[in-house]
C-alpha positions in Angstrom: 51.7 62.3 -27.5 53.6 59.4 -25.9 53.6 55.9 -27.6 51.8 54.2 -24.8 48.8 56.5 -24.5 45.5 54.6 -24.6 43.9 55.9 -27.8 40.6 53.4 -27.3 38.9 52.0 -24.2 40.3 48.6 -22.8 39.7 45.4 -23.7 40.0 44.0 -20.4 41.2 45.3 -16.9 43.9 42.9 -16.5 45.0 40.1 -18.4 46.9 36.7 -17.1 49.9 35.6 -19.5 50.3 31.5 -19.3 51.0 28.8 -22.1 51.9 25.2 -20.7 55.1 25.2 -22.0 56.3 27.3 -19.3 56.1 24.0 -17.5 59.2 22.6 -19.7 61.7 25.0 -17.1 62.4 22.2 -15.3 66.0 21.1 -14.2 65.5 17.9 -12.4 62.8 16.2 -10.4 64.5 17.0 -6.7 65.5 20.8 -7.9 63.9 23.3 -5.2 62.6 25.5 -8.6 59.3 23.5 -9.7 56.9 25.4 -11.9 54.3 22.6 -11.1 53.4 26.0 -8.4 52.0 27.5 -11.9 49.6 24.8 -12.4 48.5 24.7 -8.7 47.9 29.0 -8.7 46.0 28.6 -11.9 44.0 25.7 -10.7 43.3 27.4 -6.9 42.0 30.8 -9.1 39.9 28.7 -11.0 38.4 26.8 -8.0 37.3 29.7 -6.7 36.2 31.1 -10.1 38.5 34.2 -10.4 40.3 33.8 -13.8 37.9 33.2 -16.7 39.3 31.9 -19.6 39.1 34.8 -21.9 41.6 36.3 -19.2 44.3 33.8 -19.6 46.8 35.2 -23.1 48.9 33.0 -24.3 52.7 33.6 -23.7 54.7 33.7 -27.1 58.5 32.8 -27.3 61.1 35.9 -27.1 63.0 36.2 -30.5 67.1 35.9 -30.3 66.3 39.8 -31.4 64.9 40.6 -28.2 66.8 38.6 -26.1 70.2 40.5 -27.2 68.7 43.4 -25.4 69.7 41.7 -22.2 72.1 38.9 -22.7 75.1 38.5 -25.0 75.2 36.7 -28.2 77.9 34.2 -27.2 75.6 33.0 -23.9 72.7 32.7 -26.1 75.0 30.4 -28.3 75.7 28.5 -25.2 72.5 27.9 -23.9 71.0 26.9 -27.0 73.7 24.0 -27.5 73.6 23.0 -24.0 69.8 22.2 -25.0 70.5 20.0 -27.4 73.5 18.1 -25.7 76.1 19.9 -28.1 78.5 21.3 -25.6 81.9 20.0 -24.4 82.0 18.7 -20.6 82.6 22.0 -18.4 82.1 24.4 -21.4 79.0 26.4 -19.9 80.4 26.5 -16.6 81.9 29.5 -16.9 78.6 30.8 -17.8 76.9 29.5 -15.3 75.5 26.3 -17.2 76.2 23.2 -15.9 76.5 24.3 -12.2 74.7 23.1 -9.2 72.0 25.6 -8.9 71.3 25.8 -13.1 72.1 22.3 -14.7 71.7 21.8 -18.1 67.8 20.6 -19.1 66.7 19.4 -22.7 65.6 22.0 -24.9 66.2 24.8 -21.9 67.0 27.9 -24.1 63.4 27.3 -25.7 61.6 27.2 -22.3 64.0 29.9 -21.0 62.4 32.1 -24.0 59.2 31.3 -23.4 59.4 32.5 -19.7 61.0 36.0 -21.5 57.8 36.1 -24.1 55.3 35.9 -21.7 56.8 39.0 -20.0 56.8 40.8 -23.1 53.2 39.9 -23.7 52.7 41.4 -20.2 54.3 44.5 -21.8 52.6 44.4 -25.4 49.1 44.1 -23.8 49.9 47.3 -21.2 52.1 49.7 -23.2 49.1 49.1 -26.3 46.4 50.1 -24.1 44.8 47.1 -24.4 44.9 45.9 -20.7 45.7 48.0 -17.3 47.6 45.4 -15.9 49.2 41.8 -17.0 50.3 38.7 -14.9 53.4 36.6 -15.9 54.0 34.6 -12.9 56.2 32.3 -15.1 58.8 35.2 -15.0 60.6 37.2 -12.6 63.8 35.1 -13.1 65.7 38.0 -12.0 69.4 36.7 -11.0 70.4 36.3 -14.5 73.0 38.3 -16.1 74.2 39.6 -19.7 76.4 36.7 -19.9 75.9 34.4 -17.0 73.0 31.9 -15.5 73.2 32.5 -11.6 70.3 31.5 -9.0 67.6 29.1 -11.1 67.6 32.0 -13.8 69.0 31.6 -17.3 67.7 34.6 -19.1 66.6 37.4 -16.9 62.9 38.1 -18.3 62.8 41.6 -16.6 65.9 42.8 -17.8 65.0 41.9 -21.2 61.2 43.4 -20.9 62.4 46.7 -19.2 64.9 47.4 -22.3 61.9 46.2 -24.5 59.9 49.0 -23.1 62.6 51.6 -23.3 63.1 50.7 -26.9 59.5 50.2 -28.0 57.3 53.2 -26.0 60.1 55.1 -24.4 58.8 54.3 -21.0 60.2 55.1 -17.7 59.9 52.3 -15.6 59.8 51.2 -11.6 61.1 47.7 -10.9 60.0 46.6 -7.7 61.0 43.3 -6.2 60.1 41.8 -2.9 61.8 38.5 -3.6 63.5 36.9 0.1 66.8 37.1 -2.5 68.1 40.4 -3.4 67.3 41.5 -7.3 70.8 41.4 -8.5 70.4 41.0 -12.2 68.1 43.5 -12.8 69.5 46.4 -10.2 72.9 45.8 -11.9 71.4 46.0 -15.9 70.3 49.4 -15.0 72.6 50.8 -12.2 73.8 53.5 -14.7 70.4 54.2 -16.3 68.4 57.3 -15.0 64.9 56.4 -16.7 65.1 53.1 -14.6 64.7 53.2 -10.5 64.8 49.6 -9.0 63.7 48.8 -5.7 64.5 45.4 -3.9 63.3 44.6 -0.5 65.0 41.4 0.4 66.6 39.6 3.0 70.0 40.8 3.9 73.1 39.3 1.7 74.8 38.7 4.8 72.8 35.5 5.2 71.2 34.4 1.8 72.4 34.1 -1.7 73.3 36.1 -3.9 75.0 38.3 -1.1 74.3 41.8 -2.7 71.7 44.4 -2.1 73.3 46.6 0.6 72.4 49.7 1.4 74.7 51.6 -0.1 74.0 50.2 -3.6 72.5 53.7 -4.8 73.3 53.6 -8.8 76.6 54.9 -10.5 76.8 57.9 -12.8 73.6 59.1 -14.2 71.8 56.0 -12.6 73.4 57.3 -9.0 69.9 57.8 -6.9 68.0 55.2 -8.6 68.8 52.3 -6.8 67.1 51.4 -3.3 67.8 48.5 -1.2 66.7 48.1 1.8 68.0 44.6 3.6 65.8 43.0 5.7 67.2 41.2 9.2 66.5 37.5 9.5 63.3 36.5 11.1 61.5 39.4 9.9 57.8 39.2 10.2 54.8 40.7 8.8 54.4 44.1 10.6 58.2 45.1 10.1 58.2 43.9 6.5 55.2 45.6 5.6 55.9 48.7 6.9 59.4 49.0 5.0 57.7 47.8 2.0 54.5 50.3 1.9 56.6 53.3 3.1 59.5 52.8 0.1 57.1 52.3 -2.8 55.2 55.5 -1.9 58.6 57.5 -1.0 60.1 56.1 -4.3 57.4 56.3 -6.7 56.3 59.7 -5.6 60.4 60.9 -6.3 60.6 58.8 -9.4 57.5 59.0 -11.4 57.7 56.2 -13.9 55.3 55.7 -16.7 54.6 51.5 -15.8 55.6 49.3 -13.1 57.2 46.4 -13.0 56.8 44.2 -9.9 58.6 40.6 -9.0 56.7 38.6 -6.7 58.7 36.0 -5.1 57.1 34.0 -2.8 60.0 33.2 -0.7 59.7 35.4 1.8 57.1 33.2 4.3 58.3 31.4 7.0 57.6 28.0 5.2 60.1 28.7 3.0 62.9 26.3 2.9 65.9 28.6 1.4 65.2 31.4 3.4 64.8 33.2 6.9 62.1 35.5 7.3 58.9 35.0 8.8 56.2 36.6 6.7 52.8 34.8 6.5 50.3 35.2 3.9 49.3 38.6 5.3 52.3 39.9 3.7 51.2 38.6 0.3 47.5 39.8 0.3 48.9 43.4 1.0 52.0 43.8 -1.2 50.0 43.8 -4.4 47.3 45.6 -3.3 49.5 48.6 -2.6 51.5 48.1 -6.1 47.7 48.4 -7.3 46.7 51.3 -6.0 50.0 53.4 -6.9 49.6 52.4 -10.6 46.5 53.9 -10.9 47.3 56.8 -8.8 50.7 57.2 -10.8 50.7 55.7 -13.9 47.4 55.5 -15.1 46.5 51.7 -14.3 49.9 50.4 -16.3 51.2 47.4 -13.8 53.3 44.4 -15.1 53.5 41.7 -12.6 55.9 38.4 -13.0 56.8 35.8 -10.5 60.2 34.7 -9.2 61.2 32.9 -6.1 58.8 30.5 -4.2 59.9 27.1 -3.2 57.2 25.7 -0.7 55.1 25.3 -4.0 52.2 23.5 -2.1 51.8 25.0 1.4 52.7 29.0 0.2 52.9 30.0 -3.5 49.3 29.3 -4.7 47.5 31.2 -2.1 50.6 34.0 -2.3 50.4 34.4 -6.4 46.6 34.2 -6.0 46.6 37.5 -4.2 48.4 39.4 -7.0 45.8 38.5 -9.3 42.9 39.0 -7.1 44.7 42.7 -6.5 45.0 43.1 -10.4 40.9 42.3 -10.8 39.8 43.8 -8.0 38.5 40.9 -6.3 37.8 40.4 -2.8 40.2 37.9 -1.1 38.6 34.9 0.1 38.7 33.6 4.0 37.9 30.4 5.0 38.4 27.4 3.8 40.4 26.7 0.5 37.9 24.6 -2.0 38.0 21.0 -1.0 38.2 19.8 -4.2 41.4 21.5 -4.8 42.8 20.3 -1.6 41.7 16.4 -2.1 43.2 16.7 -5.9 46.5 17.9 -4.6 47.2 16.6 -1.5 47.7 12.8 -2.8 51.2 14.7 -4.7 52.0 17.0 -1.7 55.0 16.0 0.5 53.3 18.0 3.3 50.0 18.4 4.3 48.3 21.4 2.3 46.5 24.7 4.7 43.4 24.0 4.4 42.6 28.1 4.6 43.2 31.1 3.1 44.9 32.5 6.6 48.0 30.8 8.0 47.4 29.4 11.4 47.9 31.7 14.2 50.5 29.3 15.8 52.4 29.6 12.7 55.9 30.0 14.7 57.0 30.5 18.0 57.2 34.0 19.2 60.6 35.6 18.2 62.8 37.4 21.1 64.2 39.6 18.9 61.1 41.5 17.3 61.7 44.6 18.7 65.5 44.8 17.9 64.8 43.4 14.3 62.0 46.1 13.4 64.2 48.8 14.6 67.3 47.6 12.6 64.5 47.2 9.3 63.4 51.1 10.5 67.1 52.3 10.4 67.9 50.6 7.2 64.9 52.3 5.7 65.9 55.6 6.8 69.5 55.2 5.2 67.9 53.9 1.9 65.8 56.7 1.5 67.9 59.0 2.9 68.3 61.0 -0.8 64.6 61.1 -1.4 64.3 62.5 2.6 66.9 65.7 1.5 65.4 67.2 -1.5 
């Protein structure tokens, strides 16, 4: 009998992992990575009565032993000492600590370990059969490497979580990443592992950090054929993004047959995002988790863990986009029409931009893209190349 076989009834169909300490992951007041987005999302869900107190479970702090599943001991030591002001000038830079992307902040180890622990909490709830689905929006820091911080990410919670599920539950894991940036840290951690499949749909690295995620990155050794990358052309819109996503996820999951799905739900492919060049609207973020939910039940007896990720328009995009993940997990109808007035009134005082007053984006969000046909065709060709090995079987 598999270690993760459910032996009794579910305690809850879905749980929402959160602790206020997750807000302590803060580089500076002006850094684009801003965890106020967690507060904004939770408040919005509560305003529409979609998130109940009993569904919220406390995130724990990952232990050093758990962090070692995905990170080097010397690196963990550097992170600890950096957060307590114990590094010599420049000592952390070789580890990616103290750089422009990842500046040092107080107690950075403790805050980062809380993110990892939140994702591990989600894993245990799902793999122990207490719930079908678990969401840790504080997670999704997919650029962290074994011994180096990168792209705002110190510890890579998804890498640690996958290793944790392999060790504790002997699980076969499908990792799906729809962040606009390539999920490089997770991919390289499992590049030669045949029991972990990574699928990343992202903006092409020709224009965007981290510059990896080419369609030719397919895995290595025993892991060859378990790494899938679909780099999308800049200015890709909803229709093309969703066509690529749905086709890829359905073919990859049917081919790989995982025990559990872990999805990274970056919200930075939206037109408003200041760091990327994709043209998705909120429609994309409604569809992505619905399909993941459907396929988790079809292939994994419902086992689905979701984390957050990128998303740098924290006011107009992230709260609506991340609400969609929870609504899909809990089989709740996506609202239409107006965002609750109390939420708008409360947060508009702080927002540097005018909040979107509706769940839908405005119809005239951007000018028509003159290269739409060409971009769509190019993305389709990239999809075909990425799935070539599956389609030959």
